[in-house]
KEMI-576381 format. One line per 3 residues: number of its first residue (from 1); for each residue x negated, y negated, z negated of N, C-alpha, C. Coordinates in nm, 4 decimals, padded with zeros to 6 digits. Layout:
BEGIN
NUM> X Y Z X Y Z X Y Z | ...
//
This chain:
BEGIN
1> -00.0845 00.1178 00.0000 00.0000 00.0000 00.0000 -00.0895 -00.1246 00.0000 | -00.0583 -00.2222 00.0827 -00.1387 -00.3441 00.0898 -00.1091 -00.4347 -00.0298 | -00.2022 -00.5264 -00.0554 -00.1789 -00.6245 -00.1623 -00.0520 -00.7050 -00.1345
4> -00.0328 -00.7440 -00.0082 00.0861 -00.8230 00.0279 00.2147 -00.7486 -00.0056 | 00.2164 -00.6187 00.0179 00.3350 -00.5379 -00.0115 00.3617 -00.5345 -00.1621 | 00.2574 -00.5150 -00.2413 00.2727 -00.5154 -00.3879 00.3302 -00.6496 -00.4332
7> 00.2770 -00.7581 -00.3804 00.3213 -00.8927 -00.4182 00.4671 -00.9151 -00.3783 | 00.5012 -00.8832 -00.2541 00.6397 -00.9015 -00.2063 00.7369 -00.8210 -00.2912 | 00.7018 -00.6952 -00.3200 00.7906 -00.6102 -00.3995 00.8084 -00.6646 -00.5408
10> 00.7000 -00.7153 -00.6001 00.7106 -00.7708 -00.7349 00.8042 -00.8918 -00.7351 | 00.7848 -00.9824 -00.6401 00.8706 -01.1017 -00.6353 01.0146 -01.0652 -00.6012 | 01.0364 -00.9620 -00.5196 01.1732 -00.9167 -00.4909 01.2411 -00.8675 -00.6177
13> 01.1654 -00.8031 -00.7045 01.2199 -00.7473 -00.8285 01.2305 -00.8511 -00.9394 | 01.1247 -00.9289 -00.9598 01.1164 -01.0202 -01.0747 01.1566 -01.1637 -01.0427 | 01.1657 -01.1975 -00.9188 01.1945 -01.3304 -00.8650 01.0766 -01.4249 -00.8790
16> 01.0174 -01.4370 -00.9951 00.9057 -01.5282 -01.0160 00.8594 -01.5224 -01.1597 | 00.7691 -01.6142 -01.1932 00.7197 -01.6149 -01.3296 00.6253 -01.7301 -01.3565 | 00.5803 -01.7370 -01.4796 00.4820 -01.8364 -01.5223 00.3425 -01.7856 -01.4881
19> 00.2481 -01.8766 -01.4679 00.1159 -01.8379 -01.4202 00.0074 -01.8683 -01.5228 | -00.0805 -01.7684 -01.5400 -00.1997 -01.7849 -01.6220 -00.3206 -01.7732 -01.5300 | -00.3986 -01.8806 -01.5236 -00.5218 -01.8839 -01.4442 -00.6381 -01.8335 -01.5292
22> -00.7547 -01.8125 -01.4707 -00.8688 -01.7638 -01.5507 -00.9019 -01.8499 -01.6727 | -00.8684 -01.9792 -01.6691 -00.8974 -02.0663 -01.7835 -00.7740 -02.1022 -01.8659 | -00.6617 -02.0348 -01.8420 -00.5433 -02.0577 -01.9244 -00.4179 -02.0836 -01.8436
25> -00.3121 -02.1173 -01.9134 -00.1809 -02.1392 -01.8523 -00.1843 -02.2554 -01.7538 | -00.1089 -02.2420 -01.6451 -00.0830 -02.3541 -01.5557 00.0491 -02.4133 -01.6019 | 00.0424 -02.5287 -01.6640 00.1612 -02.5880 -01.7249 00.1857 -02.5286 -01.8625
28> 00.2999 -02.5604 -01.9178 00.3342 -02.5070 -02.0499 00.3740 -02.3605 -02.0372 | 00.3335 -02.2782 -02.1327 00.3676 -02.1355 -02.1269 00.5180 -02.1124 -02.1110 | 00.5524 -02.0305 -02.0140 00.6894 -01.9882 -01.9843 00.7817 -02.1024 -01.9419
31> 00.7270 -02.2213 -01.9179 00.8102 -02.3354 -01.8806 00.8439 -02.3334 -01.7320 | 00.7463 -02.3039 -01.6467 00.7681 -02.3020 -01.5022 00.7890 -02.1602 -01.4537 | 00.8789 -02.1435 -01.3600 00.9033 -02.0139 -01.2964 00.8719 -02.0302 -01.1487
34> 00.7551 -01.9826 -01.1090 00.7069 -02.0028 -00.9729 00.7629 -01.8978 -00.8787 | 00.8138 -01.9438 -00.7647 00.8710 -01.8567 -00.6628 00.7721 -01.8402 -00.5472 | 00.7761 -01.7241 -00.4840 00.6888 -01.6955 -00.3707 00.7355 -01.7703 -00.2470
37> 00.6441 -01.8457 -00.1855 00.6716 -01.9107 -00.0577 00.6148 -01.8282 00.0567 | 00.4891 -01.7803 00.0413 00.4278 -01.6966 00.1449 00.3077 -01.6236 00.0882 | 00.2701 -01.5168 00.1575 00.1482 -01.4438 00.1258 00.0897 -01.3945 00.2579
40> -00.0411 -01.4159 00.2747 -00.1124 -01.3677 00.3931 -00.2417 -01.3025 00.3468 | -00.2827 -01.1983 00.4197 -00.4087 -01.1348 00.3851 -00.4779 -01.0846 00.5104 | -00.6109 -01.0778 00.4999 -00.6932 -01.0267 00.6084 -00.8376 -01.0647 00.5876
43> -00.9274 -00.9826 00.6421 -01.0716 -01.0105 00.6345 -01.1187 -01.0419 00.4929 | -01.0810 -00.9586 00.3961 -01.1262 -00.9720 00.2578 -01.0766 -01.1010 00.1923 | -00.9652 -01.1564 00.2436 -00.9078 -01.2786 00.1879 -00.7577 -01.2611 00.1697
46> -00.7046 -01.3280 00.0691 -00.5611 -01.3297 00.0466 -00.5223 -01.4700 00.0026 | -00.4164 -01.5225 00.0631 -00.3664 -01.6542 00.0254 -00.2218 -01.6403 -00.0201 | -00.1960 -01.6892 -00.1390 -00.0642 -01.6849 -00.2005 -00.0167 -01.8290 -00.2162
49> 00.1033 -01.8586 -00.1677 00.1621 -01.9921 -00.1836 00.2876 -01.9779 -00.2677 | 00.2942 -02.0571 -00.3734 00.4077 -02.0574 -00.4648 00.4734 -02.1945 -00.4637 | 00.6045 -02.1959 -00.4662 00.6817 -02.3214 -00.4755 00.6470 -02.4203 -00.3642
52> 00.5906 -02.3731 -00.2546 00.5512 -02.4577 -00.1410 00.4357 -02.5520 -00.1718 | 00.3929 -02.5646 -00.2991 00.2913 -02.6650 -00.3341 00.1725 -02.6103 -00.4139 | 00.1763 -02.4816 -00.4487 00.0649 -02.4197 -00.5207 00.0017 -02.3163 -00.4277
55> -00.1292 -02.3266 -00.4059 -00.1973 -02.2347 -00.3139 -00.3145 -02.1692 -00.3855 | -00.3146 -02.0359 -00.3858 -00.4247 -01.9587 -00.4426 -00.4900 -01.8832 -00.3284 | -00.6166 -01.9146 -00.3027 -00.6900 -01.8501 -00.1941 -00.8003 -01.7642 -00.2555
58> -00.7808 -01.6319 -00.2495 -00.8747 -01.5361 -00.3053 -00.9694 -01.4860 -00.1969 | -01.0962 -01.4722 -00.2318 -01.1940 -01.4041 -00.1477 -01.2510 -01.2894 -00.2300 | -01.2669 -01.1739 -00.1665 -01.3216 -01.0591 -00.2368 -01.2305 -01.0062 -00.3461
61> -01.1004 -01.0182 -00.3265 -01.0042 -00.9686 -00.4248 -01.0084 -00.8157 -00.4261 | -01.0291 -00.7580 -00.5425 -01.0443 -00.6132 -00.5554 -00.9156 -00.5415 -00.5934 | -00.8223 -00.6112 -00.6589 -00.7035 -00.5430 -00.7086 -00.5867 -00.6397 -00.7236
64> -00.4681 -00.5917 -00.6890 -00.3416 -00.6559 -00.7239 -00.2573 -00.5447 -00.7830 | -00.2159 -00.5620 -00.9081 -00.1444 -00.4538 -00.9745 -00.0311 -00.5089 -01.0606 | 00.0621 -00.4212 -01.0875 00.1743 -00.4535 -01.1751 00.1531 -00.3793 -01.3063
67> 00.1588 -00.4523 -01.4155 00.1535 -00.3934 -01.5494 00.2761 -00.4424 -01.6245 | 00.3675 -00.3507 -01.6512 00.4942 -00.3907 -01.7119 00.5687 -00.4815 -01.6155 | 00.5952 -00.6040 -01.6597 00.6616 -00.7031 -01.5740 00.5637 -00.8076 -01.5210
70> 00.4334 -00.7861 -01.5398 00.3319 -00.8837 -01.4990 00.2678 -00.8437 -01.3670 | 00.2370 -00.9424 -01.2851 00.1631 -00.9240 -01.1609 00.0226 -00.9783 -01.1847 | -00.0790 -00.8933 -01.1641 -00.2165 -00.9289 -01.2007 -00.3064 -00.9223 -01.0785
73> -00.3816 -01.0302 -01.0558 -00.4761 -01.0423 -00.9447 -00.6175 -01.0421 -01.0022 | -00.6983 -00.9472 -00.9603 -00.8373 -00.9483 -01.0029 -00.8869 -00.8106 -01.0369 | -01.0176 -00.7989 -01.0353 -01.1177 -00.9060 -01.0220 -01.1270 -00.9584 -00.8786
76> -01.1953 -01.0717 -00.8650 -01.2171 -01.1346 -00.7351 -01.3547 -01.1987 -00.7354 | -01.4046 -01.2295 -00.6156 -01.5338 -01.2981 -00.6033 -01.5176 -01.4493 -00.6129 | -01.4145 -01.5026 -00.5486 -01.3886 -01.6468 -00.5499 -01.2381 -01.6707 -00.5457
79> -01.1968 -01.7754 -00.6148 -01.0588 -01.8216 -00.6082 -01.0615 -01.9726 -00.5981 | -00.9942 -02.0248 -00.4975 -00.9715 -02.1693 -00.4884 -00.8228 -02.1914 -00.5132 | -00.7939 -02.2693 -00.6172 -00.6564 -02.3036 -00.6515 -00.6334 -02.4482 -00.6113
82> -00.5340 -02.4700 -00.5277 -00.4985 -02.6047 -00.4822 -00.3534 -02.6311 -00.5202 | -00.3265 -02.7500 -00.5703 -00.1899 -02.7838 -00.6069 -00.1656 -02.9328 -00.5922 | -00.0411 -02.9631 -00.5631 00.0078 -03.0999 -00.5631 00.1039 -03.1092 -00.6810
85> 00.0881 -03.2081 -00.7661 00.1777 -03.2186 -00.8817 00.3246 -03.2237 -00.8379 | 00.4109 -03.1640 -00.9194 00.5543 -03.1712 -00.8912 00.5943 -03.3178 -00.8899 | 00.6735 -03.3564 -00.7920 00.7143 -03.4942 -00.7771 00.6198 -03.5740 -00.6881
88> 00.5134 -03.5095 -00.6395 00.4196 -03.5762 -00.5492 00.2918 -03.6164 -00.6187 | 00.2008 -03.6662 -00.5419 00.0717 -03.7061 -00.5961 -00.0417 -03.6510 -00.5124 | -00.1629 -03.6685 -00.5637 -00.2842 -03.6300 -00.4928 -00.3105 -03.4798 -00.5055
91> -00.3538 -03.4176 -00.3963 -00.3914 -03.2771 -00.3963 -00.5109 -03.2561 -00.4888 | -00.5007 -03.1560 -00.5752 -00.6091 -03.1214 -00.6666 -00.6594 -02.9818 -00.6341 | -00.7871 -02.9557 -00.6647 -00.8435 -02.8228 -00.6426 -00.9286 -02.7824 -00.7623
94> -00.9360 -02.6512 -00.7815 -01.0234 -02.5956 -00.8830 -01.0734 -02.4609 -00.8319 | -01.2031 -02.4355 -00.8504 -01.2640 -02.3109 -00.8060 -01.2987 -02.2236 -00.9256 | -01.2786 -02.0936 -00.9080 -01.3118 -01.9944 -01.0099 -01.4008 -01.8881 -00.9465
97> -01.4944 -01.8372 -01.0218 -01.5865 -01.7339 -00.9741 -01.5598 -01.5978 -01.0360 | -01.4770 -01.5911 -01.1391 -01.4435 -01.4627 -01.1992 -01.3159 -01.4769 -01.2805 | -01.2728 -01.3657 -01.3378 -01.1515 -01.3665 -01.4177 -01.0371 -01.3003 -01.3432
100> -00.9164 -01.3285 -01.3898 -00.7981 -01.2776 -01.3227 -00.6862 -01.3796 -01.3358 | -00.5867 -01.3633 -01.2502 -00.4676 -01.4473 -01.2517 -00.3501 -01.3563 -01.2847 | -00.2625 -01.4040 -01.3728 -00.1428 -01.3280 -01.4072 -00.0200 -01.4133 -01.3788
103> 00.0814 -01.3493 -01.3252 00.2127 -01.4111 -01.3157 00.3028 -01.3294 -01.4075 | 00.3556 -01.3972 -01.5085 00.4302 -01.3329 -01.6160 00.5798 -01.3546 -01.5923 | 00.6517 -01.2467 -01.5733 00.7958 -01.2546 -01.5537 00.8651 -01.2915 -01.6841
106> 00.9752 -01.3619 -01.6749 01.0545 -01.3917 -01.7941 01.1102 -01.2638 -01.8548 | 01.1239 -01.1591 -01.7753 01.1688 -01.0297 -01.8285 01.0727 -00.9781 -01.9343 | 00.9435 -01.0134 -01.9200 00.8430 -00.9661 -02.0150 00.8668 -01.0211 -02.1549
109> 00.9334 -01.1361 -02.1640 00.9561 -01.1993 -02.2935 01.0943 -01.1698 -02.3503 | 01.1820 -01.1180 -02.2665 01.3201 -01.0967 -02.3081 01.4051 -01.2201 -02.2950 | 01.3455 -01.3350 -02.2623 01.4187 -01.4610 -02.2511 01.5235 -01.4545 -02.1404
112> 01.4914 -01.3889 -02.0297 01.5819 -01.3846 -01.9159 01.7062 -01.3024 -01.9444 | 01.7036 -01.2175 -02.0445 01.8163 -01.1302 -02.0718 01.9014 -01.1780 -02.1889 | 01.8629 -01.2873 -02.2536 01.9393 -01.3368 -02.3696 02.0572 -01.4190 -02.3249
//
């Protein structure tokens, strides 16, 4: 199964989730629920776009896996994260050389079922 297939299936099941980058939460924990806009892969690269404005470009991605209700990316050789703040603003970028990215479904917390 390709990484893209794992990602599409997870988003079909969970709809979306909050994101944890290698250096911590993107935004407040469990506050944002990011939806899949697109995913492309090829030549040892994978690009994930969330909410039309968040772009994660992985190079040398070794694994995409589901653990419980979480979608986990990593390890990887390089990650470039690009985002435009909600409501507009200047494009920002951050590069990572190791770690993993997690997208945490609200199902994992039980909040979505209350």
